[in-house]
N, C-alpha and C positions, 0 to 999 in steps of 0.2 A: 482358552481358559486360564492358561498360565499366567496371562498379563494380570488378571484381577488377583490372583493370589500373590504374585511378586509385588505388587502394588501394596497390598495387604501387609505384606512382610517388611516391606520398607517403611510403611507408616509406623509399623509396630516398633521398628529398630529406632526410629525418629522420636516415638513417644519415650522411648527408654532412653536414649542419649541426651535430648533436650534437657531434662530437668538437671542431669549431671553435670551438662556444660555451663548451665545458668548458673549452678551452685559454686562453681569455680571461682576463686577469688581473682579479680585482676592484679597486675603487679602493683605494689604498694607504691602510692605517689610520694615524692619526698615531702617531708614535713616543711621544708623551707624551700619554696619553688624558685627564689631568686638565685639559688645556688650559693649563697654565702654562709659562711659558717657563723652562727651565733657566738658572740664574744661576751663573757661574764661581765657585768657591771664592775668597773673599779671602784675602788674606795673614793676617788675624786668624783665620780659620777654620784655616788650615794651621798657624800657632803653637798653636793650642789642640789640634790633633790631634798634635802632635809633642810637646807636654808632657803629655799625658794620663795617662801612665803613672808620672809623677813625683808626690811628695807634698811637702806644706809648703813651706819656704823654698826648696828646689832648684826646685820647679815655679814658684814666684813669680820667682826669678832668670832661669830660663830663658825664662819668658814675656815679661820685660822685655826680656831680650837679643834675642829674636827679633821683638817688636814694635819696637824701635828699629832694628833692621835693616830690617825691612820698611818703616817710615817713610823711612828713609834710601834704600831702594831706589825708593820711590814719588817722593821728592823729585827723585831723579836722572832718573826718568822724565819729570816735569813739567818740569824744566830742559831736558831734550832736546827736549821738545816745545814749548819757548819760551812756558809757560804762566806768567802773572804775576798777583800780586794776588789778589783774592779767589777767582778761577777757579783758581788755583794751590792755595789752601788748600783748596777743595772737592774738587779733582781728588786731592789726597793724601788726604784723608779718605775719599773713595769707593775709592780704590785700597787703602789699609789695612783698611777695612772697618769704620769706626766712628771715634770721636773720640778712643778710648782713655782715656776716663776712667772706665770701668768693668771695669779690670783687675783681675786676682785678686790 
């Protein structure tokens, strides 16, 4: 007769433990499954996006204006951060998102 009471006790424990185990959250999956770190869009990418609907000379003109404004914004940021010399040049290039030689 001990066997049925042991089985009943085991069943009771399983009934208590099962919901607790089911409620535990699994380890969080990474938000980015590819393992790459998302990089914020550079000003260059923003300029390309804003001029994508334009064609020909209008597109080139707007791209040049946008990139000039982007360089100016990045220069102001470097000045505010008191970056000088080659570090400033590198900072501006990184901020803008390229060296600007491959403009359309």
